[in-house]
N, C-alpha and C positions, 0 to 999 in steps of 0.2 A: 275268514282266512279259519278261520274257523271247523265253521261247516268240509276242513279240506283238512283241515287234520283232524276233527271225526273222522273221516272216510282213510285217509292214511290209517290208522288205529285200528280201525276192524278189520283193516286186508291187512292187521300187519296180526291180529289175532289169528283171525283167521288160517293161515301161518304157521303162529307157535301152535296151532289147535291140529294143524300136520302134520307139523315136525317128525309129528314120535306116531311108530308106527301104533295104529288103534287093530282090539281083536273083536270080528266076530265072531257067531256061532250059529251056521246053519243047522236048522234041525232036518233039509229035508235038499237031493242033492235041486240042483240049481244051474244053469252055462251062467259063462261068462266067456264073448270074444269066442262062442264058438265048444266050444270048450266047457267038460263036464268036471265040477267044482261036487263030488260025494260028502254026506255032511258029515262038517267038525269041525272044528277050530279051523279059525284061518287070518295069516293074519291082512289089513291094509296099508299100505303103502306108495303116500301121493306125490308125487315129484313133477309137479310142473301139470303138465295136462299126461300123464304117463301115468298107471297106477299099478301093481300090484301084489294083487289076491297071490296067498300061500296056506304052506303047512309044511312038516314037514315030505312028506307025501306030494301035496300039488301042486303047481299053480300054471300063473294068469295072466301072464302081464297087458295089454292090451289102454287106450284111449283114451280120456273122459272128460268134463266139466266140471270143476270146484263151484257149487253154489251157496251159494249166504238167502239159509229160509227167509220167515218171515217175524221165527221162531223158536225156541230148545224147546231139543226134541231132547225128554226125556232116558229115556232108552235110544239103544240102534234102537232101527229100524229099517228091513229090503219092498219095497218098493221092485214087482213082478211083476213077466207078462206070464200068464197059465196057455198063451195059446203057442199053439202048433208040439204038440207032444210035451216035455221038459219045464219046468218053467226055467222065464234069460228073467234076472236078474239088471233092470233097469234103473234099478238108487238106488243107492247107502243111505243113510238119515245117521252120523255120528252120534252120538245120549254121551246127552253131558255139551252139547256146542250146540249153534248156532249151523250148522257146517250139513250140505251134503252131497250127494259124490257124481253124477250125471252121467252112464253109456252111454256113449253113442253108436252100437250095436243098430 
């Protein structure tokens, strides 16, 4: 029973961590779901398996999987694939949490 409560609490914390839009800064151009995002500040909004990355000038919506990492990330970080032209974002790690967004590209 205690294990079930712990899992439920951890899930609730992960949902709360994603309830508010998070801000990320792209120093270079990256591709998400076939859309090239220019350098700048973006908001990341997660709703279930739907992710929206947007700014005042650009927006992209796609599906992704929200996962819990083994440790808390100190800062926002990107994992990307550099092959085939522009770098393609594979995952976004949210600073201050152990939450990562893994894209289905």
